[in-house]
C-alpha angles and dihedrals in degrees: 000000000000122000094218139014116192124200122195145054135001120184149170108243122210111197122200111188116212139173092235133005111252127251121227113297090009128119125212131189119250112229092197141349127219132179116214138150130264148141120150099253092042092048090050098049094046084050089055092047093054088053087060097253120144105251144193132183131208118188145100126270129175128259089244138100092274089054093049090051094049091052092051091053091050091050092045088054093049093245110151110242102184091113096048115116118219104208133191091245133087116277115250117276132193129194110209126191112200121187132203092272092054094251118135147200119207138199116191133203098193093193118154092007093073090059091076110125141188089248087067090060116085131182085232092059095047093048090050093076140057090220135022118208120198124191131184130292124161106220125099091230090055091048091054089050091053092050093048090050092050093049093048091051094051091048089053101040094250118146118244130207128186132199104186096187116189096300099061096030089059091061088067135216101300092054095044099042093100092053097041095052108105096007110154099197124021119186109194122162117233089262094044093053089053090052090050099049109013091237120126090189106083095214091050092047091049091046088053091058095037093095089061107026124055098204130016122194113191116197112218105186111225090006096063121231139312119221121200127183138148091265101047146334129219146156119249109210118236129243120241111265138180104224114223099145130002094197112119097006093115089051090051089050093053094045091053093047093049087048088058090048094051088049091049097240122162116266091251092057091044088055094047091051092047094051088049091053094049092048090056092046092052089059093057132069119242133025098266100035087066096058113111137219121243091247092054092044095054096040111118 
């Protein structure tokens, strides 16, 4: 039995570090360039593995050098890759510009990721985990795979969490209703919640989703997070963090929150350790370098 199965994207990330993000039609000089690995689902599941959870990944990577490198990192992190599909397509790539304040601009080539299909999702795979975590992809076939995974999870009493990211959140409530219904834990950003519901007010946005989603955890950046459930709602204060790079902080947050759920911690404790994980991630460059160990996460 696995603790967590993640379904979604795995990418190669190319970081360009700049003093300031460019305006339209403006060119800026890159101070340095780094190649790292990313993809929201891949970041999340490696974060879970570093927290000593037993992990599994379902997604598509290309039959290319980037795909080989991603598979190697999964294996080195003790993530089960038996469900990974190697596809005759280019592995996803993302170009990320990061400025001196840690803010970023991104351009994504989704590539092999979007070839995920519902045929790749089996009841055996879903039943193998205590919790299934879904992250955003843009293709219709991937969306159908997500809906199937969620439906199979609910039929088999498996918890489901969803990080909609920008891609799914922009589809809006009506397009996502089928996927949202029955989700146990939803992790939108403040802006993502607004895109999903149309509400600027956080409580109003959460209330609009509460008939479909059991617990909504809204990331608020430097203000911490807001947890909303049928029983109660509350803000969890942030930790102080030096911001070098915001890339992957949301994935580190979700991984730590899910760790808390698997450990049967109360929601307030889940929010506290998730804020801590995000704070540590913000102080490190790259999506994966910011992931934390179980010992560091629980250190008081």
